[in-house]
N, C-alpha and C positions, 0 to 999 in steps of 0.2 A: 562479239559473244559468239566466237566459234567452239565447236566441239572439237577441242584441239587432238583427240585420239581417234576421231572417226576415219579420217582418209588413211592412216597406217592400218587401221583394222579391216578396211573394206576390201571384197572381193568383187569386181565389176564385169559383167557380161552384157553383150548386146546382140539382138537376133538380126540386127542389119547394119553394118558399118564396112568402110573402106579397109582393106587388108593393110594398109600404112597408118592406121589409126585405131589399134587396139583399144577397147576401153579403160584398160589399167592404167594408162597413162593419165587419166584424170586424178591419179592418186597425187601427181606432181604439183608443186606450186603454180597458181595462175600465172600465164604470162601473156603479153600483148600478142595478138593474132599475126603471124607471118602472112603476106599477101602474095600468092600465087596464081598465076592464070589458069582457069578452067573454062569449060566450054558454056557454062552459065552465061545468061544474057549480060553483056556490059564487063564481063570478067577476063577479057582477052584484048584489051585496047592496047595501041602500040604506042603508048605515051610513055612507058618505062614504069607505070604504077604497078604494073604486075610481072613477078619474075617467073621464068620457067620453074617447074619442079626440079628440085637438087637430085644430083646423081645419088646421093646418099640420102635414102630418106629418113634413116635413122636418126640424121644428124638434126632434125627439126622435130620440135614439141608441138603434135597435131592436135592434140584433144580427141574429140570424137566426131568423126564425119559419117553422116549417112550413107549407104549403098547408093541409093536413088535420090532424085530430085522431086520436089514437089511440082503439081500439075500448074496449068496457066491460072489457077486461082489459089494458088500457095498451098492446096490441100495435098497432104501427103497420101498416096493410093495405098500403100503401106505402112502405117504409122510405124515408127522407131520407138522400142522400148529398150530401155538402159536399166538393168537390174542391179542393186547394190545388195550384198550379204554381208554382216557383221558376225563376228564371234562373241563380243560382248555387247552388251546393250548401251543405246545411246539417247541423247537428249539435246533437243536444239529448238530454236525458238522458230524456225524455217529453213529453207535453202536460199543461198544466193547463187543464181545462174549467170554464167559468162559465155555470151555468144560471140559472134563477130563484131567486136566493137571497132575495130579499124574501117570495116566496110558497112557498118551501120545495119547489119542484118541479124534477124533472130527466129527463133521459133515463137509464134505468137498464140499458139495453143497448146497447153501441157497439161497432161493429168498426172497427179502424184498420189501414190498410195503408200503407206507406211503398213508394216506388218511386225507381229510379236513373232515370239521364239518359235511357236508352233505354226506360223506362217499363216496366221489368221490376220484379216484386215483390221487394223486399228484406227485407223482415219484416212479419209481420201478427198481431194480437192481438185478442181478444176481451175487453172491459172490462164491468164490472159497477159502474157508479157506486153509490154509497151516499149521495149528499148533493149538494146544489146546486153546490159546488165540489170539484171531484175531480180528483187527479193520476193520469194514465194512465202508468205507468213502463214505459219502454222504450227504451234507450239505442240510438240510430240515428245513424250519424254519414256524411255525404256523399249525403244524400237530395235529390232534385229535384221530388218530388212526395208527396201524402199524400191520402188519401180517408178521410173520416169518415162511417161509416154509422150512422144513429140508427133503432134498430128498436122501441123501447119507452119508455113513459114510466112513472114511479112511481106516477100517479094516472091513473084512467080517463079518457078523452074530454079528453085534455089537448092542446095544440100541443106541439110541441118548440121551447123557446125557447133558443137559445145567445147570450148576451150578451157573450161574449168568450172567446178563449183566447189562451194564453201558450206559447211553445214552450220548455219547461223546467219547472222546478220551483223553489220557494224551499228554501235550506238555511240552518240556523241553527247558529251557533256559540256556546256558552254556558258558563259555569261554568270547569270545569278545562280545556274544550276550547281556551280563549283563553289563549296563553302570554304573549304581550304585544300591548297594544293602545294606541296612541298618536295623538293628534289634534293636528295644528298647525293652527291658525285665524289669519286676520290680516284686518285691514280698514285703509284709509286714509281716514280723515275728512276729508283734503282734497279727494280724489277725483283726485288727480294720479297715483296708480297704482291698479291692480286686483288686489290679491295674491288669492289663493285659499287654500282649505284642502287638506290633506293627512291620508291616514289609513295607518299602517303597522301591520300585523296579522301576529302569528304564531299559527297555528291548529294544534292537535293532532288528528288522526283515527287511532284505534287501528286502522282498516282500511286507512289510507294511503289515503284517497279522492282525494287529488290528487297523489300520488305520479307522477313521470313513468314509473315502470318497473311500474305497475299497470295491466295491460290492461282491468280492469274498473272503473278508476276514472274519476275527471270531468277529469284534466288536459287532454284533448284537446277539452273543452267549453268552457274558459274562454275568455273574448274580452273585447278591451279594449272598456270601456264598459259591462260588466254592472255593475248597481246593487248597492251594499251598504247597507242602511239601518242606521244604527247607533244603538243605544240602550244606557243606563246605568240600572240599579235603583238608585233613591235613596230611603232609608225604604220599602222595599217595593213603590215605584211605578216603572215604566217611563218615562224620560225620554228624549225624542227627542234625538239629537244630530248629526243632519243624514244626507243622503244622499250617497255617494262613488261615485264609476265607476272600476272596475279598468283599471289601466294596466300594473301589472307584476306578476308571479308568477314563483314557483320552489319549490325543494325545500330545505330545510336538512337534512332528514333524510328517510328515508322515510316516516316519520309527522308530521313537522313541515314545515308549508308555508309561505310567505312571501307576502303580499299588499302592493301599494302601491295606492291609491286616491286621486283627485283630485275635488274637488266640482264642481259646474257649471262656475264659473269657469275652472277648469283645463282641462275639457272643451272650452269655446268655443277654447282655444288651436289645437286641431285643426281647427276648422271655418272653410273659408275665407270671406271677405267681399269682395264686388266694390267696396266704396267708391263713390263718386259724388259728386254736386254736390247739395246740401241747400238748399233756398229756402224753409223754412219749417214743414218737417215736423216734427210734434210729438215729443216724448221717448217718449210713449205708443206712438205709431204706429211709430216707429223700433225700440222695444224689442219689439213684437208682431212685427214683419217678422223680427227678427234671431234671436229665441228660439222662434217658432213655438210648438209644442204643449208646450214646456218650461214647467213651473210658475213663475210671476213675478207680482210685483205691482210697479206703479210708483204711488208715493204721489202722491195728488190734489195736493200743494204744487208738484210739479214736472211732472206729467205731460201738462199744455198747454204746457209750454216748447217755443218755436220753436228750429228748428235751422238755422243757416244757415254754410255754408262747403264746404270738400271734404274727402272722405276717401279718401286713397290705396288701392289694394288691399292687403289683409292678412289678419288673420283676425279672428273675431267678438269676440275677447277683447280685443284693441285697439280695435276700432270700439265697443265698448261703453263702454269707458274713456273715450274721446275724447267721445263724445255726453253721458255723466254728468257729466263734468267741465265743460263748456261749459254745462250747464244747472243748474250748483251743487248737483249730487248726488252720493251715493256709492253704490256698489253693493256687495253683501254676500250670501253665501248663508246664509238663515235655518236655524234647526234643523229645521224641518219638510220642509227639502229645497227649498223656492221661493227663488227669486232675489229679494231686495228691491232696490228702485232708490228712494231718496229722499232728502232733504236730511239733512245730518249732525245727529245730536241734539244740543241746545243746553242742554237743562234739566238739573237735577241728578238724577242717578239713585239707585240703592240706595247705602246708607252699609255700608261695609266696615269695622267697628270691629275694633280691635287684636285682640280675642279671635277673630277669625274667620281670622287670619293663622297661617300654618305655618311656623317656621324663621325664617331672616334675610331682610330686605329690604334694598333698596338705593334710593337717591335719586340722580339725577345731574342736571346741568343742560346743556340744549342750547345750540349758539351761538346768539347774539341776531341775528335778522335784520333789518337796517335798512331794507330796502325790497323790494317785490315789484316785478317787471319783467314784463309780459305783453305778446307781440306778437298784435296783432289782424289777421284776415286778411279780406279783401275780393275776392271773385273777379268779375271783369268780362268780358263777351264783346266783346273787343277785339281788334286785329291783322289782318292780311293773312293771306290763306290760303297755305299753303305745303306742301310735300311733308313728309309725316311718316315715310312708311316706302317702301322699295323694295327687292324682293326675289324669287329665283326660288322659288316654292313649289309644293309637290306638288298633284295633283289631290285635290279634296274641302275638307274646311273646315280652316283654320287662325286661330288667335287672335294678334292682334297687340296687345302690352300696351304703354301709354305711361306714361312717368314724371310728366308734367305732364296735367292734365286738358284735354280738348278737346272741340270741338264742329262742327256742319257739315261732316260726314265726306262724302268722294266717293271712289270707287276707280276705277281703270283697269286692266283685265285680269282683274276680279275682281267678284262680286257681294257685296255687304255684307249679311250674314246679321243681325248684331247690331251696333248703334253705341251704344257706352257712353261716358262721359266719359272711363273708364279702360283701356279696350280695345275693341277691334273683333274681329268675328268675320267673315272673307272666305271665299268659296267659289269654287273654280275647277273649270271642267268638264274641263280637261286641265292637266298640268304646264307651267308658265311663268312670267314674270315680271308680278308685281302690283304696283301702287303705290296708296299712299294718300295722300290729301290732306285738310287741313282746318285749323282755327284752334284757337290754344290760349287757355284762359283767363289773364287776367292777374290777379296777386296783387298787389293793392295794401296792402302791409303797413305798420301803423303800430303805434308802441311807446306804450304806457301804463305809466307808472311811479308808482307810491304808495309814500310814504317815511314811515317812523315818526317823527314829530316829537320823541319823547320818547325821546331816546338816553342809556343810562347812561354814565357818565364813562369814558372810555379805549376805548369802543367803536369798533371798526374796522369800515369798511364791508363788509357780507356781505348781497349781494342774490340773492334766489331769482328764477330768471328761467324763464319758460315761452315756448318759441320755436316749437314745432311743433305746437301745439294747433289745428289747422286748422279747428276748428269755433267756436272763439273769434273772434267779430267785433267790429268797434268798438262795437256796441249793448251788449254784455256784457262788455267786456275790463276795465272799471273794477270791476265786480263781483266779478271773478275775482281781480283782484288784491287787493281787499279780503279776500274770503275768506283767501286765501294768507296775507296779513299777519295777520289775527286769528289762525289756526290756530297759526301760527309763535312767536306770542307766548306759548303755552303751551309754555314751556321746561323745566318740571320733568319728569324721566321717572322712573317708579317702577318698579320690579320686585319682585314679591312673590308668595308661594304662598297659596293659600287652598283649601278643599274647595268644589267648584262647586256653586252653587245657582240655576242657570239663566243666569249672565252668560254674554255672548259678545260677540266683537269688535264694535266700532261703538257698544256700548253706554256711556253715561256713567255714571260712579260717582263718589262721594265718598268719598276713602280717608282714614282716620285714620293719621296718620302721627307722626314725633318730636314728643314735648313737647304733644301733644294738637292739634297742627296738623292740617287737612284740606286735602287736595289733589282739585281739582275736574278730572276729564279723561275722555277715552274710551279705551277698551281697543284697542289696536292690535294686540296679539299674544297668544295664548293656546296654551299646550302643555299638554294634558291626558293624564293618565295614565288610561286606563279600566281597567286591569286592576290597577292599585296604589293603590286607595283615592280614585279621581274626585276628584284633586287637578290643580290649574293654577298 
């Protein structure tokens, strides 16, 4: 139950900290503390437990270290105050503080004060942490500032070491609290689409924690994008089922609440992407720029694939699909919560014998694909300069969007603040007319067609076409057509139910079918009932 925007909005300052640990580092994700030798008692043992400080101090995420240590009683002679300021109002059920979990050391006396927009105190509390990971429970809504004062440590002669914090806490639903829980997971082995996963959850709370009418409840703290880590117990062991991000919530009754969530792919739908012209950027670099700190992996088999072409402005989900498709990859969210980008699996996977199936199964035959036709795009800087835009604009900055990629921009009546193939940002000192001139890239499109030479009797022409994959170039269009044709030769579609043992969309399976026949293929869709026996 985190406030998902607080970290990116906060400005941190501290009155006493080590120069290598600026408080701004607390905006980063929480990491396991690194163990380095210091002059604190017991922290310079010659047993290899503590390493010397690194030569490159910036290579380590330090969190916040106080400038001074506590005394022989663990009391800080000069208490350390961390101040956090926000531009927007925030709400949380409390704070989770992460001290030195590796060494089992923490600050055991903390004063927390929340402030409103005018700097007036809204709430204050004294907390006595009893471990290196501590939840300070205090529901506050609409705060703009927060001060944390660390007054003592659990061991004498210790620095205060705060390795991270979260605005909120983790809530756990389990057992009878889960009324219903269903997962829908999908993958497209061709890469022509980028389906995502969805979670639907009904949860029971005797206290009505998420009731809209409960003034002490958490309904007002729910935010789009809050993470739900899903696990299922199988044979006594916890099995990760993925991380999903809240999209909708409501009340079925005062004690039963409904939640809908999407995986990382669904989250990318709401993330704008500027697009642009690509002249050899690798798929790995593209993914790193698009996904930022979100956990992801690009398989080495496709990581260095260069991208050539154009992407229109849109959302990050569409941009990722286009890039992965052009590189011969598919993207899917793994059960560990990371986004995986790699080639579709080709080898035979696990065998699903008849004994693992539950109930009835069905086999159908997909239409025969006779050919794959792919349009390749090649963008060249040609053509004469022309007027691209003219209008009356207000004082300040205005953004002009282009339907086609452009270059060589110049403006009259305004200054160009940003020039991009898909847009330009103009700035005017006063309201007036502004004109924008430039040249358009020319798309020299060519069509590559690959036909299946072995047609069954009576087969009608059925061509799969790809026309708007603008990162498919003449260099890779034939390979794209070959992949589509090969994938569409897998015409058998089998629907069946099993008790899940780690299978997930994108995996290849050998499935035992009628008469001892075995079908080889990739899982495209799984609907899993998490509350009704872990079946899919």
